[in-house]
Every structure is written in structure tokens, then in C-alpha cells.
DOMIRO-508702 format. One line per 10 residues: their letters; for each residue x, y, z of C-alpha. Coordinates in Angstrom, 3 decimals, padded with zeros to 6 digits. Each point is the difference from the previous one (the first is absolute). Layout:
# DOMIRO-508702
a	X Y Z ~ ...
//
This chain:
# DOMIRO-508702
maslsstviq	119.892 087.210 121.999 ~ 000.561 002.436 003.012 ~ -002.672 003.161 -000.531 ~ 001.673 003.710 000.864 ~ -003.368 001.151 000.539 ~ -000.631 003.866 001.099 ~ -000.564 -001.640 003.677 ~ 003.797 -000.331 000.166 ~ 000.796 002.443 -002.172 ~ -001.531 003.208 002.203
tlekcqfiir	002.570 -001.878 002.671 ~ 002.925 001.289 -001.646 ~ 001.166 002.858 001.330 ~ 003.572 000.574 -001.113 ~ -000.002 -002.330 -003.464 ~ 000.588 002.118 -003.148 ~ 000.770 -002.778 -002.151 ~ -001.373 -003.303 -000.899 ~ 001.466 -002.947 -002.643 ~ -002.431 -002.245 -001.118
hgvgydnvdm	002.714 -003.767 000.108 ~ -001.477 -000.813 -003.460 ~ -002.213 001.151 -002.824 ~ -003.777 -000.051 001.122 ~ -001.526 001.784 002.565 ~ -003.322 -000.571 -000.053 ~ 000.176 -000.395 003.108 ~ 000.942 003.408 001.124 ~ -002.719 002.998 000.677 ~ 001.724 002.317 -002.344
qaltnkgiif	-002.139 002.961 000.908 ~ 000.688 -000.547 003.636 ~ 003.559 000.287 -000.703 ~ -000.315 003.419 -001.659 ~ -002.456 001.452 002.253 ~ 003.308 -000.453 002.624 ~ 002.300 001.163 -002.338 ~ 001.796 -003.314 -000.395 ~ 002.119 -000.625 -003.487 ~ -000.994 -003.415 -000.960
snipdyciee	002.365 -001.888 -002.896 ~ -000.425 -003.504 -001.242 ~ 003.028 -002.363 -001.754 ~ -001.706 -000.350 -003.256 ~ 003.143 -001.674 -001.937 ~ 001.437 -002.392 002.100 ~ -001.490 -003.224 -001.363 ~ -001.155 000.600 -003.351 ~ 001.814 -003.003 -001.852 ~ -001.002 -002.440 003.321
vaeqaimllf	-003.939 000.702 -000.555 ~ 000.007 -000.214 -003.661 ~ 002.024 -003.513 000.549 ~ -002.992 -000.494 001.962 ~ -002.363 000.357 -001.938 ~ 001.312 -001.386 -003.080 ~ 000.841 -003.371 001.977 ~ -003.972 -000.426 001.363 ~ -001.179 001.207 -003.818 ~ 002.347 -002.949 -001.269
acarkfnfqq	-001.456 -002.648 003.102 ~ -003.170 001.116 -000.813 ~ 000.350 -000.677 -004.059 ~ 001.903 -003.698 000.394 ~ -001.865 -000.771 003.203 ~ 002.574 -000.264 002.258 ~ -001.983 -001.197 002.748 ~ -001.693 -003.083 -001.991 ~ 003.219 -001.006 -001.361 ~ 001.171 -000.198 002.976
eavrisasqg	-002.639 -002.269 001.516 ~ 000.480 -001.862 -003.079 ~ 003.112 -001.239 000.606 ~ -001.417 -000.862 003.500 ~ -002.779 -002.319 -001.664 ~ 002.575 -001.469 -002.823 ~ 002.179 -000.996 002.675 ~ -002.882 -001.714 001.958 ~ -001.309 -001.813 -003.057 ~ 003.549 -000.782 -001.847
swdytkvfpl	-000.727 001.731 -003.238 ~ -000.419 003.701 -000.988 ~ -003.582 001.373 000.624 ~ -000.585 003.108 -002.064 ~ -003.948 000.236 000.732 ~ 000.275 003.253 002.591 ~ 002.330 001.880 -002.123 ~ -001.727 -000.135 -003.613 ~ -000.237 002.326 -001.699 ~ 003.393 001.997 -000.580
hcvsgkklgi	000.401 003.337 -002.033 ~ 002.847 002.050 -000.613 ~ 000.297 003.576 000.573 ~ 001.153 001.220 -003.332 ~ -002.413 001.294 -001.516 ~ -002.161 000.846 002.640 ~ -001.395 003.308 001.547 ~ 001.628 001.507 003.100 ~ -002.157 003.059 001.694 ~ 001.775 002.302 002.354
igcgrigskv	-001.791 001.515 001.862 ~ 002.390 003.133 001.421 ~ 003.124 000.318 -001.657 ~ 001.862 001.868 002.206 ~ 003.804 -000.895 001.225 ~ -000.913 -003.721 000.586 ~ -002.592 -000.355 -002.999 ~ 002.125 001.179 -002.395 ~ 002.656 -002.080 001.286 ~ -002.707 -003.192 -000.894
lemmrafnme	-000.359 001.630 -002.860 ~ 003.793 000.095 -001.283 ~ 000.748 -003.412 001.155 ~ -003.345 -001.892 -001.154 ~ 000.684 001.870 -003.515 ~ 002.717 -003.092 -000.448 ~ -002.945 -002.340 000.178 ~ -001.360 001.493 -002.894 ~ -003.594 000.473 001.766 ~ -002.215 003.437 -001.433
mlvcdpylts	000.139 002.426 002.398 ~ -003.503 001.769 001.444 ~ 000.836 002.574 002.509 ~ -002.369 002.255 002.258 ~ 001.273 002.631 001.484 ~ -002.126 003.164 -000.199 ~ 002.775 002.153 001.655 ~ 002.982 -000.927 -002.725 ~ 001.351 003.777 -001.765 ~ -000.128 -000.397 -003.698
erkaelgitt	003.985 000.048 000.587 ~ 000.047 -002.945 002.349 ~ -002.414 -001.939 -003.272 ~ 002.740 000.746 -002.341 ~ 002.828 -001.126 001.913 ~ -001.717 -003.114 001.087 ~ -001.155 -000.599 -003.685 ~ -003.506 -000.856 000.986 ~ -003.905 001.656 -000.317 ~ -002.068 -000.170 003.285
ipmdevlqna	-003.579 -001.344 -000.280 ~ -003.063 000.215 002.293 ~ 000.051 -002.596 002.733 ~ -002.836 -001.775 -000.881 ~ 001.761 -000.835 -003.386 ~ 002.965 -001.457 001.649 ~ -002.384 -002.589 002.263 ~ -001.918 -000.690 -002.978 ~ 002.454 -001.021 -002.158 ~ 003.244 -001.119 001.810
dfvtihtpln	001.342 -004.045 000.826 ~ 001.858 001.661 002.740 ~ -000.735 003.274 002.272 ~ 002.517 001.169 002.766 ~ -000.470 003.078 002.319 ~ 002.411 001.727 001.000 ~ -001.562 003.526 001.737 ~ -000.112 001.375 002.915 ~ -002.866 -000.446 002.688 ~ -001.793 003.201 000.384
detrhlidkp	-003.642 001.262 -000.232 ~ -000.262 -000.664 -003.529 ~ 001.777 -003.071 -000.217 ~ -002.111 -001.779 002.839 ~ -001.734 -003.033 -001.589 ~ 000.669 001.240 -003.503 ~ 000.152 -003.352 -000.864 ~ -003.781 -001.834 001.276 ~ -002.548 -001.729 -001.099 ~ -001.128 001.891 -003.204
qlklmkstaf	003.963 000.654 -000.717 ~ 000.642 -003.712 000.151 ~ -003.487 -001.228 -001.852 ~ 001.738 001.978 -002.948 ~ 003.357 -002.229 -000.414 ~ -000.440 -003.278 -001.558 ~ -000.440 -003.374 001.833 ~ 003.088 -000.928 -001.609 ~ 001.978 003.166 001.599 ~ 002.179 000.489 003.306
iintarggiv	000.737 002.700 001.995 ~ 002.839 000.707 001.745 ~ 000.148 002.429 003.114 ~ 003.857 000.580 001.451 ~ -001.059 003.693 001.026 ~ -002.735 000.278 003.051 ~ -002.677 -002.268 000.884 ~ -002.628 002.514 -000.073 ~ 000.054 001.282 -003.394 ~ -002.048 -003.626 -001.136
seaalieace	-002.995 -000.933 001.750 ~ 000.887 -003.374 002.079 ~ -003.642 -001.094 000.092 ~ -000.076 000.557 -003.627 ~ 003.044 -001.544 -000.933 ~ -000.905 -003.173 002.232 ~ -002.989 -000.103 -001.764 ~ 001.302 -000.325 -003.685 ~ 002.659 -002.053 000.769 ~ -002.729 -002.494 002.094
ekwlagagid	-002.927 000.339 -003.099 ~ 003.164 -000.083 -002.795 ~ -000.843 002.762 -001.460 ~ 003.374 001.613 000.164 ~ 002.459 -002.999 -000.585 ~ 002.292 001.102 003.092 ~ 002.361 002.466 001.680 ~ 003.679 000.875 001.108 ~ -000.305 001.768 003.947 ~ 002.681 000.771 001.632
vfearepppa	-002.410 002.719 002.100 ~ -003.551 -000.270 002.129 ~ -002.736 002.438 000.588 ~ -000.820 -001.147 003.365 ~ 002.813 -001.100 002.070 ~ 003.371 -001.144 -000.641 ~ 000.871 -002.202 000.120 ~ -003.656 -001.474 -000.788 ~ -001.983 -001.284 002.939 ~ 000.371 -004.531 -000.305
askllklknv	-003.691 -000.407 -000.906 ~ 000.757 002.852 -002.984 ~ -002.006 -001.565 -003.141 ~ 002.983 001.007 -002.185 ~ 002.156 -002.766 002.115 ~ -002.565 -002.502 -001.831 ~ 000.032 001.304 -003.322 ~ 002.196 -002.528 -002.426 ~ -000.254 003.000 -002.527 ~ 001.555 002.533 002.174
imtphlgwys	003.716 -000.107 000.754 ~ 001.423 001.835 002.856 ~ 003.375 001.319 001.311 ~ 000.473 001.426 003.280 ~ 000.621 004.241 -000.282 ~ 003.174 000.016 -001.531 ~ -000.016 001.575 -003.226 ~ 002.150 002.428 001.392 ~ 002.443 -002.379 001.122 ~ 004.196 -000.584 -000.841
eeskikiryk	002.935 000.243 001.530 ~ 001.090 003.017 -001.897 ~ -003.594 001.612 000.393 ~ 000.636 -000.423 004.077 ~ 003.310 001.943 -000.618 ~ -001.276 002.598 -002.491 ~ -003.002 001.260 001.991 ~ 002.302 000.638 003.386 ~ 002.432 002.244 -002.321 ~ -002.984 001.450 -001.119
lienvqrflr	-001.544 001.289 003.489 ~ 003.256 001.018 001.184 ~ 000.721 002.233 -003.147 ~ -003.235 001.567 000.828 ~ 000.464 000.554 003.555 ~ 003.134 001.309 -000.331 ~ -001.396 002.270 -002.828 ~ -002.913 001.309 002.359 ~ 002.792 000.751 003.091 ~ 002.179 001.732 -002.882
gempiniins	-002.853 002.263 -000.313 ~ -000.548 -001.486 -003.528 ~ -003.255 -000.737 -001.449 ~ -001.049 -003.830 000.491 ~ -000.471 -002.072 -003.196 ~ -003.477 -001.474 -000.742 ~ -001.912 002.195 002.183 ~ -003.784 -001.280 000.178 ~ -001.918 003.095 001.702 ~ 001.972 002.933 -001.678
evihnlqk	-002.527 002.489 001.077 ~ 001.851 -000.167 003.566 ~ 003.193 001.871 -001.326 ~ -002.376 002.300 -001.475 ~ -001.372 000.955 002.759 ~ 003.183 000.584 001.596 ~ 001.086 001.993 -002.608 ~ -002.872 002.814 000.273
//
């Protein structure tokens, strides 16, 4: 992902407004934009269902050992009889515990969808208001408790200074050896080196990831590509034909608001507005 660095921002002599074509903006030097007086906004609500569906897909792919089932078909076809050796054991998700780290737009959509599967929800989100928790029908607990008790953990936080390597070796060590971790948020939230070690040494059952820390796509030599207990997708959680249309409408709407002299939606660096009003 290209970076909007301070060096680039300093060259923008006439720019007044920038919109991120997407949700995350960890590749943007927000302070440089603010210092330059450039308003910045994103589109945080165009692919909520899509990312939630991707997370749930990865959860079930891990739970049902989808990659091992595919391998079993190939092995069985060559042998002429079914061989489930590499698939066993399997467990249903009903009655298991789902940990949700970050229960904003996407995390709460996962919560809503997964309730149909009779799972116990363990939620960590220190920024939820009491009103929002009541609306969702949940209580929140510390992250360590989520990691210690959940059978599946799915991550739905932004990537920033607070969340970079939020899940590192000590946190992964807290998890059950039978547990899986799902990441459809940003690669840097989970230490890739720690995740590889956890999955290699089997002190974690496995992982489902749509995002990568070091590089996207991951380099051909990445150990992640060799781990059979890691299911990977190509950073497509955001995508559907519907979301492609939705984001374009939202982008155009925000540009039109700005050109009419109205306040853009989802301003990230609101300090610029305060400075302009002084």
C-alpha cells in the first residue's frame, strides 16, 4: 500500500481536502496533513458486511479444517477410498467461545451474525459506551481474558500506535492450544513472526488471515505460505460488486459536500477545522 508521507504532503501547495478510498489510514502521516491545514476523511462504512463475512468464512474454514479436507479429497481420490486421517478431529462451533477484539462497525456485525451459531461471546473493546454495550446486549472484559478463554479470536481494530503488535508472543501464549485467531483488520496488529512461531510449534491450533504485516502480497519465501494450519486469503475482505459501487457514491457525495462549502463526513483530523475557525 502506497504511503502518504510527510515528504509527499509538503509538496501539496493547493490541496485542501483528501479522502481515503477505503477505511484504514495507517499509511497516512496525519500530523503532517493537520500541520498543512488539509482536511482528511475516510469511508469507514462501505464494506462492513463484506469484512464480517470474510472473517466468518475464515473462522469456519479453520474450524472445519477446510484446507485439510481439500487435501483429503486428493489423497482419497488417488487411493480409491476415503482417508480422513489428516482431518480428524473436528469440533462444531456451537457452544464454543468467540472472542471479538474491537466491537465497532465490523466487530458488532460479526457479533450479530455469529449469535445464530449458539456461541458464547467474549468481547474486548475499551471504547464502547455503556449505551452501546446495552444496545448490543453485551458486557466487555479485558483482552487477556478473551485470549485465555476463547476458542476463536477475531480482530477488528484499526492499526495505530496503540494497536501495533497488540497481539504478540505473550498474547498468543495466553491462548488455548486448540484455539484459532482470525485477522481481517490490518497485518501489523498481529506480530507475524510470533504468529508463525505459534503455528509452527503448535501452541496455537492455527490462524485465518486476510492481511499481512511485512508486505502485501507476502513474499514467496514467507513461512506463512508453508504452514498448513494457516488459511490465507488475498486481502479481499473489503470486496464485493456491491461495495465497489457503494464506496464510489460515498466518495462523490463527500467531494460534493466539500465543494458546496459543507462539512465533509468522517473527518479524521478535526483539529484542522478548529484551526480554520479561529
